[in-house]
C-alpha positions as CSV (number, residue, x, y, z in Angstrom):
1,M,0.0,0.0,0.0
2,P,1.6,3.3,-1.2
3,I,1.4,6.3,1.3
4,V,1.8,9.4,-0.7
5,T,2.5,12.4,2.0
6,I,2.4,16.2,-0.1
7,Q,3.7,19.2,1.8
8,Q,2.2,22.3,0.3
9,G,0.5,25.6,1.2
10,P,-2.9,25.9,2.2
11,R,-5.2,25.3,-1.1
12,D,-8.8,24.6,-1.3
13,V,-10.7,21.8,-0.8
14,E,-11.7,21.5,-4.6
15,A,-7.8,21.5,-5.7
16,K,-6.9,19.0,-3.2
17,R,-9.5,16.9,-4.4
18,V,-8.0,17.0,-7.9
19,L,-4.6,16.4,-6.7
20,V,-5.7,13.4,-4.5
21,E,-7.4,12.0,-7.5
22,K,-4.5,12.6,-10.2
23,V,-1.8,11.4,-7.5
24,T,-4.1,8.3,-7.0
25,D,-4.3,7.7,-11.0
26,A,-0.5,7.9,-11.2
27,F,0.1,5.0,-8.9
28,V,-2.6,3.2,-10.4
29,D,-1.0,3.4,-13.7
30,A,2.8,3.0,-12.4
31,Y,2.1,0.0,-10.2
32,E,-1.1,-1.7,-11.6
33,I,-2.9,-1.7,-8.4
34,P,-6.6,-1.1,-7.2
35,A,-6.9,2.5,-6.4
36,E,-8.1,1.4,-2.7
37,A,-4.5,0.7,-2.0
38,V,-3.4,4.1,-2.5
39,H,-3.1,6.7,0.5
40,V,-2.5,10.5,0.2
41,W,-1.9,12.5,3.0
42,I,-1.7,16.2,2.4
43,H,-0.1,18.4,5.1
44,E,-0.5,22.0,4.7
45,V,2.2,24.2,6.2
46,P,1.2,28.0,7.0
47,A,3.1,30.8,5.1
48,E,4.3,32.1,8.5
49,S,6.2,28.7,8.9
50,W,7.7,28.1,5.6
51,G,10.6,30.3,3.8
52,T,12.4,30.2,0.6
53,A,15.5,32.2,-0.2
54,G,15.9,33.6,3.6
55,K,12.6,34.8,3.3
56,L,9.3,33.7,5.1
57,T,6.5,33.1,2.4
58,A,4.3,35.2,4.5
59,D,6.4,38.2,3.5
60,K,6.5,37.8,0.1
């Protein structure tokens, strides 16, 4: 059973639905397994808890 963890900034629920569906489909196609075997976890990190190039994402 693959477990996929995605770390990202907050997104709306519809975008997450699409993401989970597409990630699941990719594993089904690549591994030839049933969709029920694929678990996708989305870990959302707030902009004030994440940075790039020495700056908080919240400050951009």
